[in-house]
C-alpha positions as CSV (number, residue, x, y, z in Angstrom):
1,M,-7.3,-25.7,-8.2
2,H,-5.6,-27.6,-5.4
3,E,-4.9,-25.8,-2.1
4,A,-1.1,-25.8,-2.6
5,E,-1.5,-24.5,-6.1
6,R,-3.8,-21.7,-5.0
7,R,-1.4,-20.7,-2.2
8,D,1.5,-20.5,-4.7
9,T,-0.6,-18.5,-7.2
10,V,-1.7,-16.0,-4.5
11,R,1.9,-15.6,-3.2
12,R,3.2,-15.1,-6.8
13,I,0.6,-12.3,-7.4
14,A,1.4,-10.6,-4.2
15,R,5.2,-10.9,-4.7
16,A,5.0,-9.5,-8.2
17,G,2.8,-6.5,-7.4
18,D,3.8,-5.8,-3.8
19,P,7.2,-7.2,-3.0
20,D,7.8,-5.1,0.1
21,R,4.7,-6.1,2.0
22,T,5.1,-9.7,0.8
23,L,8.6,-9.8,2.1
24,A,7.5,-8.4,5.4
25,S,4.9,-11.1,5.8
26,L,7.8,-13.7,6.1
27,F,8.6,-12.1,9.5
28,A,5.0,-12.3,10.7
29,P,3.8,-15.2,12.9
30,R,3.8,-18.3,10.7
31,D,0.0,-19.0,11.2
32,A,-0.9,-15.6,9.8
33,R,1.4,-15.4,6.8
34,D,-1.0,-16.9,4.2
35,D,-3.8,-14.6,5.3
36,L,-1.5,-11.5,5.1
37,V,-0.4,-12.5,1.6
38,A,-4.0,-13.0,0.5
39,L,-4.8,-9.5,1.7
40,Y,-1.8,-8.1,-0.2
41,A,-2.6,-10.0,-3.3
42,F,-6.2,-8.7,-3.2
43,N,-4.8,-5.1,-2.9
44,V,-2.6,-5.8,-5.9
45,E,-5.5,-7.0,-8.0
46,L,-7.4,-3.8,-7.2
47,A,-4.4,-1.6,-8.0
48,R,-3.8,-3.3,-11.3
49,I,-7.2,-2.5,-12.7
50,A,-6.2,1.0,-13.7
51,E,-3.2,-0.4,-15.5
52,H,-5.2,-2.9,-17.5
53,V,-8.3,-1.0,-18.7
54,S,-8.5,1.7,-21.3
55,E,-12.0,2.9,-20.4
56,P,-13.4,4.0,-17.0
57,D,-16.5,1.9,-17.5
58,L,-14.4,-1.2,-17.9
59,G,-12.6,-0.4,-14.7
60,A,-15.9,0.1,-12.9
61,I,-17.1,-3.3,-14.1
62,R,-14.0,-5.0,-12.7
63,L,-14.4,-3.2,-9.4
64,Q,-18.0,-4.4,-9.2
65,W,-16.9,-7.9,-10.0
66,W,-14.5,-7.7,-7.0
67,R,-17.2,-6.4,-4.7
68,E,-19.5,-9.3,-5.6
69,A,-16.7,-11.9,-5.5
70,I,-15.5,-10.8,-2.1
71,D,-19.1,-10.8,-0.7
72,H,-19.5,-14.3,-1.9
73,A,-16.1,-15.6,-0.8
74,G,-16.6,-13.9,2.6
75,E,-19.7,-16.1,3.0
76,G,-17.8,-19.2,2.0
77,I,-19.0,-19.4,-1.6
78,T,-16.2,-20.5,-4.0
79,T,-15.6,-18.0,-6.8
80,G,-12.9,-19.9,-8.7
81,H,-10.5,-16.9,-8.4
82,P,-7.5,-17.9,-6.2
83,V,-7.1,-14.5,-4.6
84,A,-10.8,-13.9,-3.9
85,D,-11.2,-17.4,-2.4
86,A,-8.0,-17.0,-0.3
87,F,-9.0,-13.6,1.0
88,G,-12.5,-14.7,1.6
89,A,-11.2,-17.4,3.9
90,A,-9.2,-14.8,5.7
91,I,-12.3,-12.6,6.1
92,R,-14.2,-15.4,7.7
93,R,-11.3,-16.5,9.9
94,H,-10.6,-13.1,11.4
95,R,-14.0,-11.4,10.9
96,L,-12.3,-8.7,8.9
97,S,-14.1,-5.4,8.6
98,R,-16.5,-5.5,5.6
99,E,-16.8,-1.8,5.8
100,R,-13.1,-1.2,5.4
101,I,-12.9,-3.7,2.6
102,A,-15.7,-1.9,0.8
103,A,-13.8,1.4,1.3
104,L,-10.6,-0.1,-0.1
105,I,-12.5,-1.2,-3.3
106,D,-14.3,2.1,-3.6
107,A,-11.1,4.2,-3.3
108,R,-9.8,2.6,-6.5
109,I,-12.5,4.4,-8.5
110,F,-10.1,7.4,-8.4
111,D,-7.5,5.4,-10.3
112,I,-9.7,4.7,-13.2
113,T,-11.8,7.9,-13.4
114,T,-10.5,11.1,-11.8
115,K,-6.7,10.6,-12.3
116,T,-5.9,14.0,-10.8
117,M,-5.9,14.5,-7.0
118,T,-7.7,17.8,-6.4
119,D,-6.4,18.7,-2.9
120,W,-4.8,17.6,0.3
121,P,-8.0,16.4,2.0
122,A,-8.7,14.2,-1.1
123,L,-5.2,12.7,-0.9
124,E,-5.6,12.1,2.9
125,S,-8.9,10.3,2.3
126,Y,-7.4,8.2,-0.5
127,L,-4.4,7.1,1.6
128,H,-6.7,6.4,4.6
129,D,-8.9,4.1,2.5
130,T,-6.0,2.4,0.6
131,A,-2.7,2.0,2.5
132,G,-4.4,2.8,5.8
133,T,-7.0,0.1,5.3
134,V,-4.4,-2.5,4.3
135,F,-2.6,-1.9,7.6
136,M,-5.8,-2.1,9.6
137,L,-6.9,-5.4,7.9
138,A,-3.4,-6.8,8.4
139,A,-3.6,-6.0,12.1
140,Q,-7.0,-7.5,12.4
141,S,-5.6,-10.6,10.7
142,L,-3.1,-10.8,13.5
143,G,-5.8,-10.5,16.2
144,A,-5.6,-6.8,17.0
145,T,-8.7,-5.4,18.6
146,S,-7.4,-2.1,20.0
147,H,-9.8,0.8,19.8
148,A,-6.8,2.9,18.8
149,L,-6.3,0.8,15.7
150,Q,-8.0,3.2,13.4
151,P,-5.8,6.3,14.0
152,I,-2.6,4.1,14.1
153,S,-3.5,2.6,10.7
154,S,-4.4,6.0,9.3
155,A,-1.0,7.5,10.3
156,A,0.8,4.4,9.0
157,G,-1.1,4.6,5.7
158,M,-0.2,8.2,5.4
159,A,3.5,7.6,5.9
160,Y,3.7,4.4,3.8
161,G,1.3,5.7,1.1
162,L,3.1,9.0,0.6
163,A,6.5,7.3,0.2
164,G,5.0,4.9,-2.2
165,L,3.2,7.5,-4.3
166,M,6.3,9.7,-4.5
167,R,8.4,6.7,-5.6
168,A,5.7,5.8,-8.3
169,I,5.5,9.3,-9.8
170,P,7.4,8.4,-13.0
171,V,5.1,5.4,-13.6
172,H,1.9,7.3,-12.8
173,A,3.0,10.2,-15.0
174,V,3.3,8.0,-18.0
175,Q,-0.2,6.6,-17.3
176,G,-1.6,10.1,-17.0
177,R,-2.3,9.8,-13.3
178,V,-1.2,12.5,-10.8
179,Y,-1.6,11.8,-7.1
180,L,0.1,15.0,-6.0
181,P,-2.6,17.5,-4.9
182,A,-3.4,19.9,-7.8
183,D,-3.9,22.9,-5.5
184,A,-0.5,22.3,-3.8
185,L,1.1,22.1,-7.2
186,K,-0.5,25.4,-8.2
187,R,0.6,27.0,-5.0
188,R,4.1,26.0,-5.8
189,G,3.9,27.5,-9.3
190,T,3.6,24.3,-11.2
191,S,0.7,22.0,-12.4
192,P,-0.5,18.4,-13.0
193,E,0.1,19.0,-16.7
194,R,3.8,19.6,-16.1
195,V,4.0,16.4,-14.1
196,R,2.3,14.4,-16.9
197,A,4.7,15.9,-19.3
198,R,7.5,14.8,-16.9
199,K,9.0,18.3,-16.6
200,A,10.5,18.6,-13.2
201,D,10.8,22.2,-11.8
202,D,11.5,24.0,-8.6
203,G,7.9,24.0,-7.6
204,L,7.6,20.2,-7.9
205,L,10.8,19.7,-5.9
206,A,9.6,22.0,-3.2
207,L,6.3,20.2,-2.9
208,L,8.0,16.8,-2.7
209,A,10.2,18.1,0.1
210,E,6.9,19.2,1.9
211,L,5.4,15.7,1.4
212,R,8.5,14.0,2.7
213,A,8.2,16.0,5.8
214,E,4.5,15.0,6.1
215,A,5.5,11.4,5.7
216,R,8.1,11.6,8.4
217,E,5.7,13.3,10.8
218,A,3.0,10.6,10.1
219,L,5.7,7.9,10.6
220,D,6.7,9.3,14.0
221,K,3.1,9.4,15.1
222,A,2.4,5.8,13.9
223,Q,5.5,4.4,15.5
224,Q,4.7,5.9,18.9
225,D,1.3,4.3,18.9
226,I,2.4,1.0,17.4
227,A,4.8,0.6,20.4
228,L,1.7,0.3,22.6
229,L,0.3,-2.7,20.7
230,D,1.1,-6.3,21.6
231,E,4.0,-8.0,19.8
232,R,1.9,-10.1,17.4
233,S,-0.2,-7.1,16.3
234,R,2.9,-5.0,15.7
235,A,4.0,-7.4,12.9
236,A,1.3,-5.9,10.7
237,F,3.2,-2.6,10.6
238,L,6.6,-4.1,9.7
239,P,6.5,-2.5,6.2
240,L,6.8,0.9,7.9
241,R,10.5,0.0,8.5
242,L,11.1,0.7,4.8
243,V,9.7,4.3,4.9
244,D,12.8,6.0,6.2
245,P,15.1,4.4,3.7
246,Y,12.8,5.2,0.8
247,L,12.4,8.8,1.9
248,A,16.2,9.0,2.0
249,A,16.4,7.6,-1.5
250,L,13.8,10.1,-2.7
251,E,15.7,13.1,-1.5
252,K,19.1,12.2,-3.1
253,K,20.5,15.2,-4.9
254,G,20.5,15.1,-8.7
255,R,17.7,12.5,-8.9
256,D,14.9,13.4,-11.4
257,P,11.7,12.5,-9.6
258,L,9.8,12.2,-12.8
259,R,12.2,9.9,-14.6
260,K,13.6,7.5,-12.0
261,V,11.9,5.3,-9.4
262,A,13.7,5.7,-6.1
263,D,14.8,2.3,-4.7
264,I,17.0,0.8,-1.9
265,N,19.4,-2.1,-1.8
266,P,17.5,-5.4,-1.6
267,L,19.8,-6.8,1.1
268,Y,19.3,-3.6,3.2
269,R,15.6,-3.9,2.7
270,L,15.7,-7.4,4.1
271,W,17.9,-6.3,7.0
272,R,15.5,-3.5,8.0
273,L,12.5,-5.9,8.1
274,A,14.5,-8.6,10.0
275,V,15.7,-6.1,12.6
276,G,12.2,-4.6,12.9
277,S,10.7,-8.0,13.6
278,G,13.3,-8.8,16.2
279,R,14.9,-11.5,14.1
280,R,18.3,-10.2,13.6
281,P,20.2,-11.8,10.7
282,K,23.3,-13.9,11.6
283,Q,26.6,-12.1,11.3
284,G,29.0,-13.9,9.0
285,G,29.1,-17.7,8.5
286,S,26.1,-19.8,7.8
């Protein structure tokens, strides 16, 4: 596969599976865009495994394939998979944390096996290793070396991840996956079984309001610390600009959280990212 073809393939995978982060990458420094897209495409490939396998063992085999492929690609060995090879090049270029990449892969075991989040600590750990790790690797791709990167990425992952999981509840429910903590559902008088059956009740609505508050608290913390980073590193956290609009969409009255995915206007999404990057869209005219 030629380089241009590989680049197009990787971008197409990222855009189809993660349009928000891929759109945000357009506002990052030009020399880092391909590496960010490779990271996002890699994350998409991991997330898709649970959607494409019918047995946990098959999912485990695919995760192991990715572990080995990324190990090889990170050493400069061509795998033939456009995403693995593109992300491997990014790993070498920026010396991305192999430990965090391994954690990102391992976290996806939940998607294919457990399928029910037991409690809040389990959810925190999952979001730290998934969304939080993606933010950390994106920041490293932009040259960030701050010792504070870990807590910033963790808070960002909590805010972005909670918003994403709440938006995806209808999709996950159909697939039999429940990322809302089972103990919290029980405390509110409902259950994972009711979520899977797509039966919204007052307990579920109360828990979702609680999680939106957690997301906003994490977002505030992340934004305060991100402001201390250099301008180039801050570009890794541009997707956070979409958290507030998504939370607003999630809390609209009359919306069934188990039947409809909350979304925002595409033009408004573009505007939020553009303003956050400091590149304000032109007003009127061309």
